N, C-alpha and C positions, 0 to 999 in steps of 0.2 A: 753675799759678802757677807762675813762677822760685824757684828759690830761693833767697829773700834771706838768708835769716840763714846759708847758704851763704857768700856774699858780703862778709857785712857782720859777722858773725860776732854780726849780735845778732836777738831774738824779736821782728819786730812787732809791731804788735796788732791786733785782727781787725779793725779799722776799716781798715785800707788795702786788704786784697784785698775790701771790700766796697763801698769809694765806688770800684775799680779796676773792679769791676764795670759802675758804673752809669754810669762814666767810657766802660765802651766798647759801654751800650747808648746811651747819647746824642753818644755822637760815633764810631758804629762803625771809621772808618778818624786820627783824630789824637786815641784819646779824652787823652792828656794838655794837649789845649786843650779838653779838652767844656766847662767854666766858663770859660772865659778870658771865654768875649762877657755872659753873665749877670752875672758875679762879681767878676772881673777879675785872677783867679786861674790858674795854671799848675802841673800837677800836675810834680812835680818828682822828680830826689833816685828811691828807691827805684823810683818808677812810671815814669824813663826806663828800667830794666832792666828790667821787665812790657811797655813796649812794642817791647822787640826794638832799646833803641837800641847797645846794644853786643852783639850778638849777633854783626856782619861787622866790630867793632874792634877793636881790642887795645891798652888801656888805659896808656902807657905809667905812670901814675901811678894809685896808689891810687885805690879808689871812694870811700874816705874822704875824699878833698879834693873829691869832685863835690856842687857847688854848699855849697860852705863856705867862709864870709866871712872875710877878717883877722879879726872880731871876735870868730869863732863858737867859742863854750868847745867843749872838745870833747866835754860830755854832749848835745850840741847836734844835731841831723842835720834836715836841711832836708829839706820833702816836699811844701812849699807854696811859690809867689810869689806874688809879688801884683806891678800894675803902674808901680810909684813907687815911688823914693828904695830900691830894693834891701827893698822889705818881703816879710818871708818868716818861714815858721812851717815848725815843726819839733817833732820829739820831744823832751823833758828826759830822758836816762836817767845818776841820778845813778847809778844799779847795776844796770847792764844783764845781763836773762835773772833774774833775780834778784826787782828792782820792777817794776809798773807806770809804765812811762814815764807825766810830763804833756804837755801840746801849752804852748807860749810861744810868741811871737811878737818882732821885731822891727823896725827898719830898719840896713841896715847900717854906717851909722857911727853908730849913736849908743847906744857899750857904757854898758856896768852900763843896759841900761833893758829888759833883755827883759820882755814884761808877761804874766802869764798869762791864757791862755787858756778856755773850757770845756774841761771833761772830757773831752777823746776829740778824732779826727782831726774826724770824724763833727759832734757836739755845734761845733767851731770853726767849721766850714764855715759850719754851721746857723748860727752865731753873729755870723762875715762878712757873711752874706745881712740880715739884721738891721740891719746897721750900712749897707751901701747901700740897703737899704728905705730907712733913718732919713735919708736922703742923698739919698733922692731926691724924697722927700719935701719935705724945705728946700727942693729948687731948683722944684720947684711953686709955691713958697709966692714966691718970690723971684723964678720965671722962669719967667710964665704964659702968656708965645707958643710955651714950646715944652710946657704941659701934654700934650697929645695923645701927644707924643716919651716924654715920665716913664712917662704911664697905663700904653704899652706896654711900658717897661722892669718894671715892679712887676707887671704882666701875670707878664709870665717867671718872675721871681722868685718867684710863688707859683704857680708851673708845679712849679718846679724843688722848693721847700719841701714836701711831703710824699712827692718821691719819699725828700729824707735821712731826716725822719723815718722813716720806715719803715725804714729802715737799721736806727735808733737801735736799737730793739723783734727788732732780730737781735743784738744785742751781747751777750757774757754783762754781769755783772757784775765793778764790776776794785772792786780794794781801795785802798784808800784807804789810806795811811802819810801821818803826818806827817812831814814834814822837822824833823831840830834844829837844822841848824849853816846859819845867818842869812845870805845872801851879799848883797850889794851888787846883785849884779845882778836878785836881784828873788826869783829861785828854789828856790833855801835849794840843802840838800842832805842827804843819811840818809846816819849813820853809827852805830853800835855808840854806845846811851848812856855806856857809862862811855872811850870815848877822840874826847870831846868836852869841853871848859874855855872860855871865852871867852875874847880875846883881855883880857892884863891892862890893855892902854891903848885909847880911844875906837877906832873906824873912822877917826872925823874925824879924828884926832888924825896917823893913819898915813897919809891925804892931802895933811895938810898938811905934813907928811913931804919927802912923794913931790914935792909944785908948791912944796918949797922950791930942790932941788936937790939935798938936804946927803947923804952918804952911807946908804945902809942896809944894809950891809953887818953892822949889828949886832941890826939887828931880823930878816933873813932867819937871822941863824945861833943868833937865839935858836927864835926859830919851829922850824927843822930842827932843834933839840935837843928843844924839845915834839913833834916831832908822833913823832922819832926813839923818844921814852920815853911814846908810845903817843895822843897828843893828835894822832889823824889827820887831826879838824875842820879847828881851827885852821890845817893845812897845805896843806885847801881853801880855805878860807876868806881865808887870805890869800894865798896861793901862785895866786886867779882875779882878787885883787885889784891883780898887779903884773904877771899874767899879757896882761890890757887896756891896761898903760897904754904911752902912746906912745916911752916910753924904751927906748931897744935891751935897754942891762945889767937895767933894772927886768925888761922881758920876761923874759930869761934868769934872773933869781934868780925870776920868778914860775913858769916852765915848772921851773927844778929841785925846787919846793918842792913843784908839784903831781905830779909823778915819784917823787917820795919819797911822799906821800900815797896814791897811786895804785898802786902797791907794798906797801905795809903794807896796804890794802886787799881787795889782791885783785884789782882791778879792771882789770883787761891788760888788755880793747877798749881801756877810755879811752886806756890811757898809748900804744898804738900809733898814736894817732889825736891823741895831744897830738904823741909824736915826727913823726909824718909831716906834721903841716900846719904844726909851729914849723920845718921846714925847704923847707917850700914854702908862705911865708905872704906870698908875694911874686908869685905868681901870675897874670893877667894877668886870664884868668875864670876864673869857677866854674864853667863847662858845660866839663867834659871828650868831652864827643860831639865840640867844637872845637877839640880841642889834643888829639889821641890817636892 
């Protein structure tokens, strides 16, 4: 395997290596599309590197931008891409190289709507397989004319299932870490216990303030002061809330708070992702193989 850690600065879980091995067995000539026909998902991000898609390319942009959508938080690293509405799955590295990542997914235009997936990449693929199976059974119920075709699809899923389940048996036990900072994104963050105190005002009031279009400088200054005084979790919480908002000045305020929080927490990789993405959020395509 190519050294993904050298490229990303992040150690990806064993899941990536095992799923890639299976993909190469299923579709040796085009492994990134190994699950396209059965599950309607493609392997992207680090898998494109493993596939050699960048071997003859010299990207003008950072690989942190490859399959990084406009709303993707810095903690989110895409590894799977679905067939509709920009559905994508990624690892959530809230403390890279120190805590095991979680898996989450969302549709590219649905801010604050990250969904916790099954624990691990392979388990998340199995979870999606089960969702596909449920959908096919619904189709059989309401579209009996094509029952034979749907049954063929079900058979393909059941052929794939044990291959994925066997991979689960080869994975090491993963540490479960409770994230102690809540987030509107739905994922949460981990910071040392003494470095987080909740907001003095409800998050709903912050949202009302944003929607009203009123000046948020007092809020930002207060959070910045608290973050400098050790409340790093608050900087993450409010920073993410502002960073995904549609107003550019609000986004800039969110970027400022996140940069401060990452610096205080010594999360250098997330700082780099934040800076690079903030400067390139207007890219026409998330696929760098087409714009390198």
